[in-house]
C-alpha positions, 0 to 999 in steps of 0.5 A: 765260418767265413766260408760259410758266410761267403757261401751264404752271401753267394747264395743270397746273391744268387737268390737276389739275382733270381728274385730280380729276374722273376720280378722282371719276368713278372713285370714283363708278363704283367705288361703283356697281360695289360697290353692283351687286356687293352687290345681285348677291350679295344676289340670289344669296343669295336665289336660293340660298335659294329653290333650296335650299328647292326642292332640299330639297323635291325630295330629300324627294320622292326619299327618299319615292319611294324608300321607296315603291318599296322598299315596293312591291318588298316587296309584290310579293315577298310577293305572288309568294311567296303566289302560288307557295304558292297555286299549289303548294297548288292543284296538291296539291289538284288531285292529291289530288282527281284520285286521289279522283275516279279511285277513286270514279268511275274513267274507262273504260279506253282513254277519256279523260273529256271532263268537267272534274275539277270535273264528275267530282268532283261526279259522284263525290259523287253516287255516294258519296251513293247508296252511303251510302243503298244500302249499309246496305240491302244490308248488312241484306239480306245479314245477313238472308239469312245469318240465314235460311241458318242459321235457315230457320224465322225469320220475317224478313218483317216486316224486309222492310218496314223499321222506323219511325224513331220505333220505340223498342227496347221497341216493337221487342222 
């Protein structure tokens, strides 16, 4: 029996030692796991911080891009309004020009002009210029004819050649 007790004590000692070793191993593994967990948490914090900086930078880029997009939309709207206003103004000018050209240089009846509106406008300006140079001479001629019809003995031949531009009123009298 003593042997048995001694064997049991030995077995208990052996088991106690094994238990202590397992406790130490478990403590060591727990410490290693806590260390790993702490290191992983630190890495996670660093990655969050790095990614947070990236996220903030990207959010700023998105905000700036949205502002630029809004500015571009406003510019496009303004340009569209300006284009419409200029188109209306062009149509108004085209209509007024067409009326003026038709008045000064009317198209022949039954025919459509093959000239552009600009060509017809340039031709009309030449007609106005010739009218402005010929009209005064025609008016003077008609006025002199009118004077001659009421006063046949008037000597009007000197007016036929015209009066020099540098002629003063005293020289004319």
